[in-house]
C-alpha positions as a Markdown table, in Angstrom:
| # | Residue | x | y | z |
|---|---|---|---|---|
| 1 | Met | -11.6 | -26.6 | 18.6 |
| 2 | Asn | -9.8 | -30.0 | 19.1 |
| 3 | Glu | -6.9 | -31.1 | 16.9 |
| 4 | Gln | -9.1 | -33.3 | 14.8 |
| 5 | Gly | -11.4 | -30.4 | 14.1 |
| 6 | Val | -8.5 | -28.2 | 13.2 |
| 7 | Gln | -7.0 | -30.8 | 10.8 |
| 8 | Ala | -10.4 | -31.4 | 9.2 |
| 9 | Met | -10.7 | -27.6 | 8.6 |
| 10 | Ala | -7.2 | -27.4 | 7.1 |
| 11 | Glu | -7.8 | -30.3 | 4.8 |
| 12 | Gly | -11.4 | -29.1 | 4.0 |
| 13 | Val | -10.4 | -27.6 | 0.7 |
| 14 | Ala | -9.7 | -31.0 | -0.6 |
| 15 | Arg | -13.3 | -32.2 | 0.3 |
| 16 | Ser | -15.4 | -29.1 | -0.2 |
| 17 | Asp | -17.6 | -28.3 | -3.2 |
| 18 | Pro | -15.3 | -26.5 | -5.7 |
| 19 | Gly | -18.3 | -24.6 | -7.0 |
| 20 | Ala | -19.6 | -23.4 | -3.6 |
| 21 | Glu | -18.8 | -19.7 | -3.7 |
| 22 | Thr | -20.7 | -17.0 | -1.9 |
| 23 | Ser | -19.6 | -14.2 | -4.3 |
| 24 | Glu | -18.0 | -13.9 | -7.7 |
| 25 | Arg | -15.3 | -11.7 | -6.0 |
| 26 | Pro | -12.5 | -13.7 | -4.5 |
| 27 | Val | -11.3 | -10.7 | -2.5 |
| 28 | Leu | -13.7 | -8.1 | -1.0 |
| 29 | Val | -12.4 | -4.5 | -0.6 |
| 30 | Asp | -13.9 | -2.1 | 1.9 |
| 31 | Ser | -12.5 | 1.3 | 2.9 |
| 32 | Ala | -13.5 | 3.8 | 5.5 |
| 33 | Asp | -11.7 | 6.5 | 7.5 |
| 34 | Gly | -8.4 | 5.6 | 6.0 |
| 35 | Ile | -8.6 | 1.9 | 6.8 |
| 36 | Thr | -8.9 | -0.6 | 3.9 |
| 37 | Arg | -10.1 | -4.1 | 4.7 |
| 38 | Leu | -9.3 | -6.9 | 2.3 |
| 39 | Thr | -11.3 | -10.1 | 2.9 |
| 40 | Leu | -10.4 | -13.4 | 1.4 |
| 41 | Asn | -13.8 | -14.5 | 0.1 |
| 42 | Arg | -13.8 | -18.3 | -0.5 |
| 43 | Pro | -15.3 | -19.4 | 2.8 |
| 44 | Ala | -16.5 | -22.8 | 1.4 |
| 45 | Gln | -12.9 | -23.5 | 0.5 |
| 46 | Phe | -11.5 | -22.1 | 3.7 |
| 47 | Asn | -10.1 | -19.2 | 1.6 |
| 48 | Ala | -7.7 | -21.4 | -0.2 |
| 49 | Leu | -5.4 | -19.3 | -2.4 |
| 50 | Ser | -6.6 | -19.9 | -6.0 |
| 51 | Glu | -4.9 | -18.3 | -8.9 |
| 52 | Glu | -7.9 | -15.9 | -9.2 |
| 53 | Met | -7.6 | -15.0 | -5.5 |
| 54 | Leu | -3.9 | -14.3 | -5.8 |
| 55 | Ala | -4.5 | -12.1 | -8.8 |
| 56 | Ala | -7.3 | -10.2 | -7.1 |
| 57 | Leu | -5.2 | -9.7 | -4.0 |
| 58 | Lys | -2.3 | -8.4 | -6.0 |
| 59 | Thr | -4.6 | -5.9 | -7.8 |
| 60 | Ala | -6.1 | -4.7 | -4.5 |
| 61 | Leu | -2.6 | -4.2 | -3.1 |
| 62 | Asp | -1.5 | -2.3 | -6.2 |
| 63 | Asp | -4.6 | 0.0 | -5.9 |
| 64 | Ile | -3.8 | 0.6 | -2.2 |
| 65 | Ala | -0.2 | 1.5 | -2.9 |
| 66 | Ala | -1.4 | 4.2 | -5.3 |
| 67 | Asp | -3.9 | 5.6 | -2.8 |
| 68 | Gly | -2.4 | 8.2 | -0.6 |
| 69 | Ala | -5.6 | 8.3 | 1.6 |
| 70 | Val | -5.0 | 4.8 | 3.0 |
| 71 | Arg | -3.5 | 4.8 | 6.4 |
| 72 | Cys | -3.6 | 1.1 | 7.3 |
| 73 | Val | -4.8 | -2.3 | 5.8 |
| 74 | Val | -6.5 | -5.2 | 7.5 |
| 75 | Leu | -6.3 | -8.6 | 5.8 |
| 76 | Ala | -9.0 | -11.0 | 7.0 |
| 77 | Gly | -10.7 | -14.2 | 5.9 |
| 78 | Ala | -14.5 | -14.8 | 5.4 |
| 79 | Gly | -16.1 | -17.7 | 7.3 |
| 80 | Lys | -14.5 | -20.1 | 9.7 |
| 81 | Ala | -10.9 | -19.9 | 8.5 |
| 82 | Phe | -8.3 | -17.3 | 7.7 |
| 83 | Cys | -6.6 | -19.2 | 4.9 |
| 84 | Ala | -6.0 | -22.9 | 4.4 |
| 85 | Gly | -3.1 | -22.4 | 1.9 |
| 86 | His | -3.0 | -23.1 | -1.8 |
| 87 | Asp | -6.0 | -24.5 | -3.6 |
| 88 | Leu | -4.9 | -28.1 | -3.9 |
| 89 | Arg | -7.8 | -29.1 | -6.2 |
| 90 | Gln | -6.7 | -26.4 | -8.7 |
| 91 | Met | -3.1 | -27.4 | -8.4 |
| 92 | Met | -3.7 | -31.0 | -9.0 |
| 93 | Ala | -5.7 | -30.2 | -12.2 |
| 94 | His | -2.3 | -29.3 | -13.8 |
| 95 | Asp | 1.0 | -30.9 | -14.4 |
| 96 | Gly | 4.4 | -29.9 | -15.5 |
| 97 | Lys | 7.0 | -27.9 | -13.6 |
| 98 | Ala | 6.3 | -24.6 | -15.5 |
| 99 | Tyr | 2.8 | -24.3 | -14.1 |
| 100 | Phe | 3.9 | -24.9 | -10.5 |
| 101 | Lys | 6.8 | -22.5 | -10.8 |
| 102 | Ala | 4.6 | -19.8 | -12.2 |
| 103 | Leu | 2.0 | -20.4 | -9.4 |
| 104 | Phe | 4.6 | -20.1 | -6.6 |
| 105 | Glu | 6.1 | -17.0 | -8.2 |
| 106 | Gln | 2.6 | -15.5 | -8.3 |
| 107 | Cys | 2.2 | -16.2 | -4.6 |
| 108 | Ser | 5.6 | -14.9 | -3.8 |
| 109 | Thr | 4.9 | -11.7 | -5.7 |
| 110 | Val | 1.8 | -11.1 | -3.5 |
| 111 | Met | 3.8 | -11.7 | -0.3 |
| 112 | Gln | 6.4 | -9.2 | -1.4 |
| 113 | Ala | 3.7 | -6.7 | -2.4 |
| 114 | Ile | 2.4 | -6.8 | 1.2 |
| 115 | Arg | 5.9 | -6.0 | 2.4 |
| 116 | Ala | 6.4 | -3.3 | -0.2 |
| 117 | Leu | 3.1 | -1.6 | 0.6 |
| 118 | Pro | 3.8 | 1.8 | 2.1 |
| 119 | Val | 1.3 | 1.4 | 5.0 |
| 120 | Pro | 1.1 | -1.3 | 7.7 |
| 121 | Val | -0.8 | -4.5 | 7.0 |
| 122 | Ile | -2.5 | -6.3 | 9.9 |
| 123 | Ala | -3.5 | -10.0 | 9.6 |
| 124 | Gln | -6.8 | -10.8 | 11.4 |
| 125 | Val | -6.5 | -14.5 | 12.0 |
| 126 | Gln | -9.3 | -16.9 | 12.9 |
| 127 | Gly | -9.7 | -20.6 | 12.5 |
| 128 | Val | -6.7 | -22.0 | 10.7 |
| 129 | Ala | -3.8 | -20.4 | 8.9 |
| 130 | Thr | -1.9 | -23.2 | 7.3 |
| 131 | Ala | 0.9 | -23.5 | 4.7 |
| 132 | Ala | 0.6 | -20.4 | 2.4 |
| 133 | Gly | -2.0 | -19.1 | 4.8 |
| 134 | Cys | 0.5 | -19.1 | 7.6 |
| 135 | Gln | 2.9 | -17.5 | 5.1 |
| 136 | Leu | 0.4 | -14.7 | 4.7 |
| 137 | Val | 0.3 | -14.1 | 8.4 |
| 138 | Ala | 4.1 | -14.0 | 8.5 |
| 139 | Ala | 4.2 | -11.6 | 5.5 |
| 140 | Cys | 2.0 | -9.1 | 7.2 |
| 141 | Asp | 3.6 | -6.4 | 9.3 |
| 142 | Leu | 1.4 | -7.1 | 12.3 |
| 143 | Ala | -1.0 | -10.0 | 13.2 |
| 144 | Val | -3.8 | -10.5 | 15.7 |
| 145 | Ala | -5.2 | -14.0 | 16.3 |
| 146 | Ala | -8.3 | -15.3 | 17.9 |
| 147 | Ser | -7.6 | -17.5 | 20.9 |
| 148 | Ser | -9.0 | -20.5 | 19.1 |
| 149 | Ala | -6.9 | -20.0 | 15.9 |
| 150 | Arg | -4.3 | -22.6 | 14.9 |
| 151 | Leu | -1.3 | -22.1 | 12.6 |
| 152 | Ala | 0.9 | -24.5 | 10.7 |
| 153 | Val | 3.2 | -25.0 | 7.8 |
| 154 | Ser | 1.9 | -28.5 | 7.2 |
| 155 | Gly | 2.9 | -29.2 | 3.6 |
| 156 | Ile | 5.5 | -31.8 | 4.9 |
| 157 | Asn | 2.5 | -34.0 | 5.9 |
| 158 | Leu | 1.6 | -34.3 | 2.3 |
| 159 | Gly | 5.1 | -34.8 | 1.0 |
| 160 | Leu | 5.5 | -31.2 | 0.0 |
| 161 | Phe | 8.0 | -29.1 | 2.0 |
| 162 | Cys | 6.7 | -25.5 | 2.6 |
| 163 | Ser | 9.6 | -23.9 | 0.9 |
| 164 | Thr | 8.1 | -20.5 | 0.1 |
| 165 | Pro | 6.3 | -20.2 | 3.5 |
| 166 | Ala | 9.7 | -21.0 | 5.1 |
| 167 | Val | 11.0 | -17.7 | 3.7 |
| 168 | Ala | 8.4 | -15.6 | 5.6 |
| 169 | Leu | 8.3 | -17.8 | 8.6 |
| 170 | Ser | 12.0 | -17.9 | 9.2 |
| 171 | Arg | 12.0 | -14.1 | 9.1 |
| 172 | Asn | 9.5 | -13.9 | 11.9 |
| 173 | Val | 10.6 | -16.6 | 14.4 |
| 174 | Ala | 13.8 | -18.1 | 15.7 |
| 175 | Pro | 15.4 | -20.6 | 13.3 |
| 176 | Lys | 14.8 | -23.6 | 15.6 |
| 177 | Ala | 11.1 | -22.7 | 16.0 |
| 178 | Ala | 10.7 | -22.3 | 12.3 |
| 179 | Phe | 12.5 | -25.6 | 11.7 |
| 180 | Asp | 10.2 | -27.4 | 14.2 |
| 181 | Met | 7.1 | -26.1 | 12.5 |
| 182 | Leu | 8.4 | -26.9 | 8.9 |
| 183 | Phe | 9.6 | -30.4 | 9.6 |
| 184 | Thr | 6.9 | -31.7 | 11.9 |
| 185 | Gly | 3.9 | -30.0 | 10.2 |
| 186 | Arg | 2.3 | -29.7 | 13.6 |
| 187 | Phe | -0.3 | -27.0 | 14.4 |
| 188 | Ile | 0.6 | -24.5 | 17.1 |
| 189 | Thr | -1.9 | -22.5 | 19.2 |
| 190 | Ala | -2.5 | -18.8 | 19.0 |
| 191 | Ala | -0.8 | -18.5 | 22.4 |
| 192 | Arg | 2.3 | -20.4 | 21.1 |
| 193 | Ala | 2.3 | -18.2 | 18.0 |
| 194 | Leu | 2.4 | -15.2 | 20.3 |
| 195 | Glu | 5.3 | -16.6 | 22.3 |
| 196 | Leu | 7.3 | -17.2 | 19.1 |
| 197 | Gly | 6.6 | -13.7 | 17.7 |
| 198 | Leu | 4.5 | -14.9 | 14.8 |
| 199 | Val | 1.5 | -12.8 | 16.0 |
| 200 | Asn | 1.5 | -9.6 | 18.0 |
| 201 | Ala | -1.6 | -10.3 | 20.1 |
| 202 | Val | -4.2 | -12.9 | 20.9 |
| 203 | Ala | -7.9 | -11.9 | 21.6 |
| 204 | Glu | -11.0 | -13.8 | 22.6 |
| 205 | Asp | -12.8 | -15.0 | 19.5 |
| 206 | Asp | -15.6 | -12.5 | 19.9 |
| 207 | Gly | -13.2 | -9.7 | 20.6 |
| 208 | Leu | -10.9 | -10.2 | 17.5 |
| 209 | Glu | -12.2 | -7.4 | 15.4 |
| 210 | Ala | -12.1 | -5.0 | 18.4 |
| 211 | Ala | -8.5 | -6.0 | 19.0 |
| 212 | Val | -7.6 | -5.3 | 15.4 |
| 213 | Arg | -9.4 | -1.9 | 15.6 |
| 214 | Asp | -7.1 | -1.0 | 18.5 |
| 215 | Tyr | -4.1 | -1.3 | 16.2 |
| 216 | Thr | -5.8 | 0.4 | 13.2 |
| 217 | Ser | -6.9 | 3.3 | 15.4 |
| 218 | Ala | -3.5 | 3.7 | 16.9 |
| 219 | Ile | -1.7 | 3.7 | 13.5 |
| 220 | Ala | -4.3 | 6.0 | 11.8 |
| 221 | Ala | -3.8 | 8.6 | 14.6 |
| 222 | Lys | -0.1 | 8.9 | 13.7 |
| 223 | Ser | 1.5 | 11.0 | 11.0 |
| 224 | Ala | 0.8 | 9.4 | 7.7 |
| 225 | Ala | 4.1 | 10.6 | 6.3 |
| 226 | Ala | 6.1 | 9.2 | 9.3 |
| 227 | Val | 4.3 | 5.8 | 9.1 |
| 228 | Arg | 5.0 | 5.5 | 5.3 |
| 229 | Leu | 8.6 | 6.6 | 5.7 |
| 230 | Gly | 9.1 | 4.3 | 8.7 |
| 231 | Lys | 7.8 | 1.1 | 7.2 |
| 232 | Gln | 10.1 | 1.5 | 4.2 |
| 233 | Met | 13.1 | 2.3 | 6.4 |
| 234 | Phe | 12.4 | -0.6 | 8.9 |
| 235 | Tyr | 12.6 | -3.3 | 6.3 |
| 236 | Ala | 15.4 | -1.7 | 4.2 |
| 237 | Gln | 17.8 | -1.4 | 7.2 |
| 238 | Arg | 17.3 | -5.1 | 8.2 |
| 239 | Ala | 19.1 | -6.2 | 5.1 |
| 240 | Met | 22.1 | -3.9 | 5.7 |
| 241 | Pro | 25.3 | -4.4 | 7.7 |
| 242 | Leu | 25.2 | -2.5 | 11.0 |
| 243 | Asp | 27.3 | 0.5 | 10.0 |
| 244 | Glu | 25.4 | 0.9 | 6.7 |
| 245 | Ala | 22.1 | 0.6 | 8.5 |
| 246 | Tyr | 23.0 | 3.4 | 10.9 |
| 247 | Arg | 24.1 | 5.7 | 8.0 |
| 248 | Phe | 20.9 | 5.0 | 6.1 |
| 249 | Ala | 18.8 | 5.5 | 9.3 |
| 250 | Gly | 20.5 | 8.8 | 10.0 |
| 251 | Glu | 19.7 | 10.0 | 6.4 |
| 252 | Val | 16.1 | 9.0 | 6.7 |
| 253 | Met | 15.7 | 10.6 | 10.1 |
| 254 | Ala | 17.2 | 13.8 | 8.8 |
| 255 | Asp | 14.7 | 13.8 | 5.9 |
| 256 | Asn | 11.9 | 13.1 | 8.5 |
| 257 | Met | 12.9 | 16.1 | 10.5 |
| 258 | Met | 12.3 | 18.3 | 7.4 |
| 259 | Leu | 8.7 | 17.2 | 7.2 |
| 260 | Ala | 5.9 | 19.5 | 8.4 |
| 261 | Asp | 4.4 | 16.7 | 10.6 |
| 262 | Ala | 7.7 | 16.4 | 12.6 |
| 263 | Gln | 8.2 | 20.1 | 13.0 |
| 264 | Glu | 4.6 | 20.5 | 14.2 |
| 265 | Gly | 4.7 | 17.5 | 16.5 |
| 266 | Ile | 8.0 | 18.4 | 18.2 |
| 267 | Gly | 7.0 | 22.1 | 18.4 |
| 268 | Ala | 3.7 | 21.2 | 20.1 |
| 269 | Phe | 5.5 | 18.8 | 22.5 |
| 270 | Leu | 8.0 | 21.5 | 23.5 |
| 271 | Asn | 5.2 | 23.9 | 24.1 |
| 272 | Lys | 3.2 | 21.3 | 26.0 |
| 273 | Gly | 0.5 | 21.3 | 23.3 |
| 274 | Arg | -0.9 | 18.6 | 21.1 |
| 275 | Pro | -0.2 | 18.5 | 17.3 |
| 276 | Ala | -3.2 | 18.5 | 15.1 |
| 277 | Lys | -4.0 | 15.2 | 13.6 |
| 278 | Pro | -2.3 | 15.0 | 10.2 |
């Protein structure tokens, strides 16, 4: 897809039919074998984040958090795009700072719910991921992009600096790279996103789902207890000074050693066996 095509897709929410929905459900939820798939389901609007979609996404994340059977989550978008950011039509139907403040708080709550989820969340990125859509990619624990995907925090092009996306973006990539994206509004390729650390892998377009399955299969095969404990520990220690982080990590690792999964796994390793899948 050329740059004009990418830009047209990213701006498509402003031109598409606001009533053209394929389903009444803004987020589709499917679960099988411990993997839950959340699909943003406004393809005609390039999965722009309406208030209704944000609310549905938060509900789905809350349900997953309470479900001990879930091992991993995939976040995908229906149609040609992953997510084109906030729903500009819906936003411009309102005025007053209170509405916009509440909307961005709602979005930030969803982003933090992804981080707080006890299991890994993998973004499956195709088409465009722009503004709050790029924020979604950055908020996920892992991300796999199609080779034709393009990502941007392009609010600056419309006179709106992507302040909330900057929070997630700047925690994924180096400061100068984040600054470049935020202040130029330019799209980057999936290959460049991989270089910057914004995504973990790039797959051919027709191999995107298979590449995501490689991750979900690998994670689902691990100890569920260790994965849940590990995700919580990973993000908690990042906010700590080095000495505090090591004290915290030692405590968590000691707790981990007390779990049956660790005892079985280490015992099997020492006996040259294989632990049973937890």
